C-alpha positions in Angstrom: -4.8 12.7 -2.2 -6.9 15.4 -3.4 -6.8 18.9 -1.6 -10.4 18.5 -0.5 -9.4 15.4 1.6 -6.6 16.9 3.6 -5.3 20.0 5.6 -1.7 20.9 6.0 -0.3 19.8 9.3 2.9 21.4 11.1 4.8 18.1 10.7 5.6 15.1 8.6 1.8 14.2 8.6 -1.1 15.7 7.0 -4.2 16.4 8.7 -7.6 14.6 7.6 -10.5 16.5 6.5 -13.4 16.7 8.9 -15.6 15.0 6.5 -13.4 11.9 5.9 -12.6 11.7 9.6 -16.4 11.8 10.8 -17.0 9.1 8.0 -14.3 6.8 9.7 -15.6 7.8 13.3 -19.1 7.0 12.6 -18.1 3.2 11.2 -16.7 2.4 14.6 -18.7 4.4 17.0 -21.4 1.9 18.6 -22.7 4.0 21.5 -25.3 6.4 21.1 -26.5 9.0 23.7 -28.9 11.9 23.1 -28.7 11.6 19.3 -25.0 11.8 19.2 -22.5 8.7 18.6 -19.5 8.0 20.9 -16.7 5.5 20.6 -16.1 3.3 23.8 -12.7 2.2 24.8 -12.9 -1.1 22.9 -14.4 0.6 19.9 -11.1 2.8 19.9 -8.5 0.9 20.9 -9.3 -2.7 19.7 -11.5 -2.3 16.5 -10.3 1.2 15.4 -6.7 0.8 16.4 -6.4 -3.1 16.0 -4.7 -3.5 19.4 -5.3 -5.9 22.2 -7.5 -8.1 19.9 -7.1 -11.3 21.8 -10.0 -12.7 23.7 -8.3 -12.5 27.0 -7.4 -8.9 26.7 -6.7 -6.8 29.7 -9.5 -4.4 29.9 -7.8 -1.8 32.2 -5.0 -1.3 29.7 -7.5 -0.8 26.9 -9.2 1.9 29.2 -6.0 3.7 29.9 -5.1 4.0 26.2 -8.6 4.9 25.2 -8.0 7.8 28.0 -5.4 9.3 25.9 -8.1 10.5 23.5 -10.9 10.8 26.0 -9.9 14.2 27.3 -13.2 14.5 29.1 -12.6 11.1 31.2 -16.0 10.1 30.9 -15.3 6.7 29.3 -16.5 7.8 25.9 -14.9 9.5 22.9 -16.7 12.0 21.2 -16.1 12.9 17.4 -14.6 16.4 18.9 -12.1 14.4 20.9 -11.6 12.1 18.2 -10.3 15.0 15.8 -8.8 16.6 18.5 -6.3 13.5 19.1 -5.9 13.3 15.3 -4.5 16.7 15.4 -2.2 15.9 18.2 -0.6 13.2 16.5 0.2 15.5 13.7 2.4 17.7 16.0 6.2 17.6 16.0 6.1 16.3 19.8 3.3 13.9 19.6 4.9 11.3 21.2 5.5 13.3 24.5 2.1 14.8 24.4 0.5 11.4 24.1 2.4 10.2 26.9 1.5 13.0 28.7 -2.4 12.4 28.0 -1.8 9.0 29.4 -0.9 10.3 32.8 -3.1 13.3 32.7 -6.1 11.2 34.5 -8.4 14.3 35.3 -7.9 15.9 31.8 -7.0 19.2 33.3 -3.6 19.9 31.7 -1.4 18.6 34.9 -0.1 15.5 36.4 -0.5 14.8 40.0 1.6 12.2 41.9 -1.6 10.2 42.3 -1.8 10.3 38.7 1.7 9.3 38.0 1.8 6.5 40.8 -1.4 5.0 39.4 -0.1 4.6 35.8 3.6 3.4 37.2 2.0 0.8 39.5 0.0 -0.6 36.4 2.8 -1.3 34.4 4.7 -4.7 33.9 7.9 -3.4 35.0 6.6 -2.2 38.5 5.1 -5.8 39.0 8.6 -7.1 38.6 10.9 -4.3 40.1 8.8 -2.1 42.1 9.9 1.3 42.2 10.1 3.4 45.6 7.4 5.8 45.1 8.2 7.6 48.4 11.9 7.9 47.2 13.8 11.3 47.3 13.6 11.4 43.4 9.7 11.5 43.4 9.9 14.1 46.3 12.2 16.3 44.4 9.5 16.5 41.5 6.2 16.4 43.5 7.3 18.2 46.7 7.9 16.8 50.0 4.1 16.4 50.5 3.7 15.0 46.8 0.9 17.9 46.2 3.0 19.5 43.6 1.2 19.5 39.8 3.6 18.8 36.9 3.0 20.7 33.9 3.5 19.2 30.2 7.2 20.8 30.0 8.0 19.4 33.3 6.6 16.2 32.7 8.9 15.6 29.6 12.0 15.9 31.9 10.4 13.9 34.6 9.8 10.9 32.2 13.3 11.3 30.9 14.9 11.1 34.2 12.5 8.6 35.8 14.0 5.5 33.8 17.7 6.7 34.8 16.6 6.7 38.3 14.8 3.4 37.8 17.9 1.7 36.7 20.1 3.1 39.6 17.3 1.8 42.0 17.5 -1.5 40.3 21.3 -1.7 40.6 21.1 -0.8 44.3 18.7 -3.7 44.7 21.0 -6.0 43.2 23.9 -4.8 45.3 22.6 -4.7 48.8 26.1 -4.7 50.2 26.9 -1.5 48.3 30.2 -3.1 46.7 29.6 -1.1 43.5 29.3 -4.5 41.5 26.7 -6.8 40.4 26.9 -10.2 38.8 26.5 -10.6 34.9 23.1 -12.5 35.5 22.0 -9.6 37.7 23.3 -7.0 34.8 21.2 -9.0 32.3 18.2 -9.0 34.7 18.0 -5.4 35.3 18.4 -4.7 31.4 15.7 -6.8 30.2 13.2 -5.4 32.7 14.2 -2.0 33.2 15.6 -1.2 29.9 14.2 -3.5 27.5 12.7 -0.7 25.5 16.1 0.3 24.4 17.3 -3.4 23.4 17.3 -5.3 20.2 17.0 -8.9 19.8 20.6 -9.1 19.1 21.7 -6.8 22.0 19.4 -8.8 24.6 21.1 -12.2 23.4 24.6 -10.8 24.0 24.4 -9.2 27.3 25.9 -11.7 29.2 28.6 -12.6 26.6 30.0 -8.7 26.5 30.8 -9.0 30.2 33.0 -12.2 29.5 32.0 -13.6 33.1 33.4 -10.7 34.8 31.2 -8.7 37.4 29.6 -5.3 36.3 30.8 -2.1 37.9 28.3 0.6 38.6 30.4 3.1 36.1 30.2 0.4 33.4 26.3 0.0 34.2 25.9 3.5 33.6 27.8 4.0 30.8 26.0 1.0 29.2 22.6 2.5 29.6 23.8 5.9 28.7 25.1 4.4 25.3 21.8 2.9 24.5 20.1 6.1 25.5 22.5 8.0 22.8 22.7 5.6 19.9 21.0 8.2 17.7 23.7 10.7 18.7 26.3 8.1 18.2 24.8 7.7 14.6 25.4 11.5 14.1 28.8 11.3 15.4 29.7 8.5 13.1 28.3 10.4 10.1 30.2 13.3 11.2 33.4 11.3 11.2 32.9 9.8 7.8 31.4 13.1 6.1 28.1 11.4 5.5 29.5 7.9 4.2 27.5 5.2 5.6 29.7 2.3 4.5 33.2 3.7 5.5 34.9 1.8 8.3 35.7 4.0 11.3 38.3 3.2 14.0 37.7 3.4 17.7 40.2 6.5 17.9 38.5 8.2 14.8 34.9 7.8 16.5 36.2 8.9 19.9 37.8 12.1 18.3 34.6 12.8 16.4 32.7 12.4 19.7 35.0 14.7 21.7 34.4 17.6 19.2 30.7 17.2 19.0 29.3 15.8 22.5 30.0 14.4 25.9 30.0 11.0 25.1 32.7 9.1 27.4 35.5 6.9 26.2 34.1 4.4 28.2 30.9 4.3 26.2 32.9 4.2 23.0 34.6 1.1 24.5 31.6 -0.8 25.4 30.2 0.3 21.6 33.1 -1.9 20.1 32.7 -4.7 22.9 29.0 -5.0 21.9 29.7 -4.6 18.1 32.2 -7.4 18.3 30.0 -9.8 20.1 27.1 -9.0 17.7 28.8 -9.8 14.6 32.2 -11.7 15.4 31.1 -14.9 17.5 33.6 -17.0 19.0 36.7 -16.0 21.2 39.1 -15.7 18.1 36.8 -13.8 15.7 35.8 -11.4 18.3 39.6 -10.8 19.4 40.4 -10.3 15.7 37.7 -7.7 15.5 38.8 -5.9 18.6 42.4 -5.6 17.2 41.1 -4.1 13.9 38.6 -2.1 16.0 36.4 -0.9 13.1 32.6 -0.2 12.6 30.3 0.9 9.7 26.8 2.3 10.1 24.9 -0.9 9.8 26.6 -2.0 13.2 25.1 0.9 14.8 21.6 0.1 13.2 22.0 -3.5 14.8 22.2 -2.0 18.2 19.6 0.6 18.3 15.8 -0.3 17.7 13.9 1.7 14.9 12.2 5.1 15.5 8.6 4.7 15.8 7.9 7.1 12.9 9.5 4.9 10.6 6.6 2.4 10.8 4.4 5.0 9.0 4.8 3.4 5.6 2.2 2.6 3.1 2.3 -0.9 1.2 0.1 -2.3 -1.3 1.5 -5.7 -0.6 3.7 -7.5 2.0 4.9 -10.9 1.8 7.3 -13.1 3.8 8.7 -15.6 1.6 11.1 -17.2 4.4 11.2 -16.9 8.0 14.8 -16.3 8.1 18.0 -15.8 5.9 19.0 -19.6 6.5 15.8 -20.8 4.7 16.8 -19.3 1.5 16.8 -22.3 -0.8 17.9 -22.1 -4.7 14.1 -21.8 -5.4 13.7 -19.0 -3.2 16.8 -17.1 -4.9 15.2 -17.7 -8.3 11.9 -16.3 -7.2 14.0 -13.2 -5.9 15.4 -12.8 -9.3 12.4 -13.2 -11.0 10.5 -10.6 -8.5 13.6 -8.2 -9.3 13.1 -8.7 -13.0 9.5 -8.0 -13.1 9.7 -5.1 -11.0 12.8 -4.0 -13.2 10.7 -4.4 -16.6 8.0 -2.2 -15.2 10.4 0.4 -14.1 12.3 0.2 -17.3 9.2 0.9 -19.4 8.1 4.0 -17.4 11.7 5.6 -17.6 12.0 4.9 -21.4 8.4 6.4 -22.1 9.0 9.4 -20.3 12.4 10.3 -22.3 11.8 9.0 -25.5 11.3 12.4 -27.4 14.8 13.2 -26.1 16.3 9.9 -27.2 14.8 10.4 -30.8 16.4 13.9 -31.1 19.8 12.4 -29.8 19.6 9.6 -32.4 19.0 12.0 -35.4 21.8 14.5 -34.2 24.2 11.7 -33.9 23.3 10.3 -37.4 23.8 13.7 -38.9 26.8 13.6 -41.2 29.0 17.0 -41.6 31.5 15.7 -44.2 31.8 16.9 -47.5 29.8 14.5 -49.2 26.5 15.5 -47.5 26.2 19.2 -48.1 23.5 21.4 -45.6 22.9 19.7 -42.4 19.2 19.0 -41.6 19.4 20.2 -38.0 21.2 23.2 -36.5 21.0 21.9 -33.0 18.9 19.6 -30.9 16.1 22.3 -30.4 16.0 22.7 -34.0 15.6 18.8 -34.4 12.8 18.8 -32.1 10.9 21.6 -33.4 11.2 20.2 -37.2 10.0 16.6 -36.0 6.9 18.3 -34.7 6.3 20.4 -37.7 6.9 17.7 -40.3 5.8 14.6 -38.6 3.3 15.7 -35.7 3.5 15.1 -32.0 3.3 11.3 -32.6 6.8 11.7 -34.6 8.7 12.2 -31.4 7.5 8.4 -30.5 8.5 6.8 -33.7 9.9 3.3 -32.5 8.4 3.4 -29.2 6.8 0.1 -29.3 9.9 -2.1 -30.2 11.7 0.1 -27.6 9.3 -0.8 -24.6 9.5 -4.7 -25.7 13.1 -4.5 -25.5 13.8 -1.7 -22.8 11.6 -4.1 -20.3 14.0 -6.9 -20.5 16.9 -5.0 -21.0 16.5 -2.6 -17.8 15.3 -5.7 -15.8 18.3 -7.8 -16.6 20.7 -4.8 -16.0 18.8 -4.0 -12.4 18.6 -7.6 -11.5 22.4 -8.6 -12.5 23.8 -5.4 -10.6 21.8 -6.5 -7.5 22.7 -10.1 -7.6 26.6 -9.3 -8.2 26.5 -6.8 -5.3 24.6 -9.1 -3.0 27.3 -11.8 -3.9 30.5 -9.5 -3.3 29.0 -7.8 0.0 30.1 -8.9 3.6 27.6 -10.0 6.2 27.4 -6.4 7.1 26.0 -5.3 3.8 29.3 -3.3 2.9 30.8 -3.6 -0.4 34.3 -2.1 -1.7 34.3 0.3 -4.5 35.9 -2.0 -6.9 33.1 -4.8 -6.4 30.7 -1.8 -7.0 32.3 -1.1 -10.4 32.5 -4.8 -11.2 28.8 -5.2 -10.5 27.9 -2.3 -12.8 30.0 -3.6 -15.5 28.5 -7.2 -15.4 25.1 -5.5 -15.5 26.0 -3.5 -18.6 27.5 -6.5 -20.3 24.4 -8.6 -19.7 22.0 -6.4 -21.0 23.8 -6.2 -24.7 22.0 -9.4 -25.6 18.7 -7.4 -25.4 19.9 -3.8 -26.2 21.7 -4.5 -29.4 18.7 -5.7 -31.4 16.4 -3.2 -29.6 18.8 -0.4 -30.7 19.4 -1.1 -34.1 15.6 -1.5 -35.0 14.8 1.8 -33.0 17.4 3.7 -34.7 16.4 2.9 -38.1 12.7 3.6 -37.3 13.8 7.1 -35.8 15.9 8.0 -38.6 13.2 6.8 -41.3 11.2 10.0 -40.9 14.2 12.1 -42.1 13.4 11.1 -45.6 10.4 13.1 -46.9 7.7 11.0 -48.7 9.5 7.9 -48.1 8.0 4.9 -47.6 6.6 3.8 -44.1 9.0 1.6 -42.2 7.9 -0.9 -39.9 9.8 -3.0 -36.9 8.9 -6.3 -38.4 10.3 -5.3 -41.7 13.6 -4.2 -40.2 13.7 -7.3 -38.3 13.3 -9.4 -41.4 15.9 -7.5 -43.4 18.5 -7.6 -40.8 18.1 -11.2 -39.9 19.5 -12.8 -36.5 23.0 -11.9 -37.2 22.2 -8.5 -38.4 20.4 -7.6 -35.3 23.8 -7.9 -33.3 25.6 -5.4 -35.7 27.5 -3.0 -33.8 27.3 -5.2 -30.7 31.1 -4.6 -30.1 30.3 -1.0 -30.0 27.3 -1.6 -27.7 29.5 -3.3 -25.4 31.9 -0.5 -25.5 29.3 1.9 -24.3 26.9 -0.1 -22.0 29.7 -1.8 -19.7 31.5 1.6 -18.9 28.0 3.1 -18.8 26.9 0.9 -16.0 30.3 0.5 -14.3 30.3 4.5 -13.7 26.4 4.9 -13.0 25.8 2.1 -10.3 28.6 3.0 -7.9 27.8 6.8 -8.3 24.1 6.2 -8.0 24.8 4.3 -4.8 27.1 7.0 -3.3 24.9 9.9 -4.3 21.8 8.2 -2.8 23.8 7.6 0.6 24.8 11.2 0.9 21.0 12.3 0.1 19.7 10.1 2.8 18.6 11.4 6.2 20.1 10.8 9.5 18.6 7.3 9.7 19.8 6.3 6.2 16.2 6.5 4.6 15.9 8.2 1.2 12.7 10.4 0.2 11.5 9.5 -3.5 12.8 12.9 -4.5 16.4 12.2 -3.2 16.2 8.6 -5.1 15.3 10.7 -8.1 18.0 13.4 -7.8 20.6 10.7 -6.9 19.5 8.7 -10.3 19.6 11.8 -12.5 22.9 13.3 -11.2 24.7 9.7 -11.5 23.5 9.6 -15.2 25.4 12.9 -16.1 29.0 11.6 -15.9 28.0 8.0 -17.0 26.1 9.2 -20.1 28.6 11.8 -21.3 31.7 9.9 -20.9 30.5 6.9 -23.1 29.1 9.4 -25.9 32.0 8.6 -28.4 31.0 4.7 -28.1 27.4 5.6 -28.7 28.3 7.8 -31.7 30.3 4.8 -33.4 27.6 2.5 -32.5 24.7 4.8 -34.2 26.8 5.1 -37.3 27.4 1.4 -37.6 23.7 0.5 -37.1 22.1 3.0 -39.3 22.0 2.1 -43.3 23.9 4.7 -45.0 22.3 6.6 -47.7 23.4 7.3 -51.2 26.9 9.5 -50.8 27.3 8.7 -47.0 30.4 6.9 -45.5 30.1 3.3 -44.8 31.8 1.4 -41.8 32.9 -2.0 -41.7 33.6 -1.9 -37.7 34.5 -0.1 -34.5 37.8 0.8 -35.5 37.0 1.7 -39.1 34.3 3.9 -38.0 36.5 5.4 -35.6 39.3 6.2 -38.2 36.8 7.7 -40.6 34.9 9.9 -38.4 38.1 11.2 -37.1 39.3 11.7 -40.5 36.2 13.3 -42.2 34.7 15.2 -39.2 37.4 15.6 -36.6 37.2 15.0 -32.7 34.3 16.9 -31.9 32.0 14.6 -34.1 32.5 11.9 -31.5 30.9 14.2 -28.8 27.8 14.7 -31.1 24.4 14.6 -29.2 26.1 14.7 -26.0 23.7 17.1 -24.3 20.6 15.0 -25.8 22.2 12.0 -24.4 22.9 13.4 -20.9 19.2 14.8 -21.1 17.9 11.5 -22.1 19.7 9.2 -20.1 20.1 11.1 -16.6 16.4 11.5 -16.4 15.3 8.3 -17.8 17.7 6.3 -15.3 16.7 8.6 -12.4 12.8 7.7 -13.3 13.7 4.1 -13.6 15.6 3.7 -10.4 13.0 5.5 -8.3 10.2 3.6 -9.9 12.3 0.3 -9.3 12.8 1.0 -5.7 9.3 2.5 -4.9 7.8 -0.6 -6.5 9.9 -2.7 -4.1 8.5 -0.6 -1.2 4.9 -0.9 -2.4 5.0 -4.6 -3.5 7.2 -5.5 -0.5 8.5 -9.2 -0.5 11.0 -10.5 2.0 13.0 -13.2 0.5 15.8 -13.1 3.2 18.1 -11.6 1.0 19.0 -7.7 0.6 16.6 -4.9 -0.1 17.4 -1.5 -1.7 19.5 0.7 1.0 17.8 3.6 2.0 14.1 2.1 1.6 13.4 2.0 5.4 15.1 2.1 8.6 16.9 -0.9 9.5 14.4 -3.1 11.2 16.2 -4.1 14.1 13.4 -5.5 16.3 12.9 -4.4 19.9 12.0 -6.8 22.5 8.4 -6.0 22.8 5.7 -3.9 20.8 2.1 -3.4 21.4 1.1 -5.1 18.2 2.5 -5.9 14.9 1.8 -2.8 12.8 -1.1 -3.5 10.4 -2.3 -1.2 7.6 -5.8 -0.2 8.1 -7.2 2.2 5.3 -9.3 3.9 7.8 -6.0 5.3 9.7 -6.1 8.7 7.7 -4.3 11.8 8.6 -2.8 11.7 11.9 -4.1 8.4 12.7 -1.3 6.9 10.3 1.0 7.6 13.2 -1.3 6.3 16.4 -0.1 2.6 16.5 3.5 3.3 15.7 3.3 6.4 18.3 1.8 4.0 20.9 4.6 1.7 20.2 6.9 4.6 20.6 5.6 5.2 24.3 6.9 1.6 25.0 10.1 1.5 22.7 11.1 4.9 23.9 10.0 5.3 27.6 9.7 1.8 28.5 5.8 2.0 29.6 4.5 -1.4 29.0 1.0 -1.7 30.0 -0.3 -5.7 30.5 -1.8 -7.2 27.3 -3.8 -10.0 29.1 -6.2 -10.4 31.8 -4.3 -11.4 35.3 -5.5 -14.9 36.9 -7.2 -13.0 39.4 -9.1 -10.8 36.9 -10.1 -13.7 34.7 -11.1 -15.8 37.8 -13.5 -12.5 38.8 -14.8 -12.5 35.3 -15.7 -16.2 35.3 -17.2 -15.8 38.7 -19.3 -13.0 37.8 -20.6 -14.9 34.5 -21.2 -17.8 36.6 -23.2 -15.9 39.3 -25.2 -14.3 36.5 -26.2 -17.6 34.9 -27.4 -19.0 38.5 -29.1 -15.7 39.0 -31.1 -16.4 35.6 
C-alpha cells in the first residue's frame, strides 16, 4: 500500500489515511443533517460491518454495538467519530477499550452501576442464568449505594472478575444444599451458558465425558474454569518445556515441572488438561486409559482446547473455497484435486524462485565446469565474482540469464512435484494430531528429491550446455531445441545417477531442516510471518546445498560436452576417480559458495511463495495445510457472524469484526441476534396499526 494511503499505527495495524476513510464513510452514510453526512446504527453495524444481516435482526443489539463508535450518544455517527474509532482499533488494548465504550453509555469516560447493569441484563447469559446485581461482588466495585463510577483501568479488572464471580454464583445456584458438588449435567449446563466463550466445539461435546459420570466438586469446577482461562499460559509453559518445539510430546510430570517454574498453574489443572486431552483424541474406554498411561501431549492438543485469538482473523485472502464440509468427505477425486492444486501453486513458486537466483546459478555452473588439470592451462575465472563481472562485460546483462527459458519450463514441474510429493508423503506418515517423526520427515524429503529427477535431469543438461556455451568467444549460438535434438531421449538423462545422488540427500536434509527451523521462528500461536518463512527457507538451504556439492560437481562434469584436451568421463565412479587424481579433493567442493548463495535464497523464495499462495488462494480439501499459516482454527461455540472480507474495511477497521467477535469470545458478552417474540409482535402490531390509520 502506498505511503500516502496509510499512517503508522502503534500496534499491529496501520491507520488508514483521512482521505481514504472519508471516501469509505460517505459510501455508507445515509443520513444528512445541516449539510453534513452521518451513519445511522444500521449503516454502521449492518451495512458497513456486515453484522446482524438477517431480516429479523435485534434492533436494540444493533444500537448498542453502534454506540461503541457513537461517543456523542446521539444515535448518529459522524465522520470524526468514525475516524476516532478506527484509531482506537489500532491500539494494543483495543479489545478492552471497545468493551469499555460498549458500557460507557453516557460517553463521559466512566461506567456507572446503571450502565453496567443495563448491558449485563441485555445479554443472552443473563436471560438464562440471571446474575444478582445486588450481590456483595457488585457492591465491592460500585460501593454500598452503587454510586461509585468506574474508570477504564478499573473496568478492565471488573470485566475479568465478573465472569469468575458469575461461574461461582451459577455453582451456588445448582448446589442449593451447599454440598460442594454438582451433577455432570449441571456442570455441562453452567459451562455452556457461563463459559461458552471459552469452549471449542470439541470441548463442549466432551464436558460430560471427562466427568465419567461422577459428581463435580467445587475445587474441580474452579480448576476447570481456571484452566480454560489460562490456556495461552499453558501453551507458553509447553513451549518452555520443549524449548520451542511444537511437535515434541510432553509428559504430565514434565509439564507440571515447567508450570511450577513459570507460574501458579496447579497440579489439579494439569490433571484436568490430560483428562480433557484424552477425551478429545482417544474415544473409547480402552484408548482413553492407554493415553492416560502414556500421558503425553503435543502443541496441537492445546490448540484443540483453546479457541483462536481474535486478531488471527485479520487475514487477507484473494479466494477462499471449501471443497468438502469435513475430512470424512475426502474422496479419491478430492485428493487428486488437492494434489493438482498444490502442483499448480508449486509451479508458480518454483518459477519465481528460479528467476530470482538464476544469475548466481549460471556463475556456479561455469565455476564448476572450469578444469584446473594440466591439460587446460590458464583458468578463465579467478573466482565467482570475477566470473560474474566477465559475463556482464563480454555477454551483457542478459548473458546472466542464458538458458532461463528451458529452466523455467523445467523448474515449474520440478519444484511442483518436489513440493507436492513431500507434502503428500508427510500427510500419509503424520498421525491424527498432525505430528510426524524425524525419520518420516527425512523419508518424505528423500522421496520428493527422487521424484523430481525425471524433470530435473533433462532440464539440467540443457541448461548447463547453454550456460557454458557463452565461454567460447565467437562460437555459434546454441539453442535449447538444438541441444535436445542432439542429445535425444536417452541423452537427456545422462548423469541421472549423479542427479539422484545430489537431489535425494538434498531434499532429505532440506525439508526436515526447514520444518523445524520454521517452527522455531513461529510466534507463540505457531504463526509464521512471511519474513520468518523466508529466513527458515534460506537457513535450511545452507547445509542441504553445501553437503551435496560433490555430487553436483560430478553431475555437471558428466553433462557438459568436453572440449578438445579436456578429460572425458564415462560415469559417476569414473568421474570421481579422475577428478580426485587430476585435481585433488578440493575440486569436489568447487562452486560451493555459489551453490549455497543460489540454492539457499532460491528455496527460501520458493517456499515462502508456495506458502503465501496457499494463504491467498485458500482451498480447504479437508486435508492438512502448511503449519504456521494461521492459528489452529478450533471454532468457539458462537461468534457474531462468519468473518467476511470487505475491501472497505481499511486501516483499523480490518480488526473491527474480529474484535467484536473477541468481545464475545473473551468476555462472554453475547448480545441477542434476533428480535424476541414480544418485539416482533410489537413491530407487527405497529405495522398493522399504521395500515389501518392510512
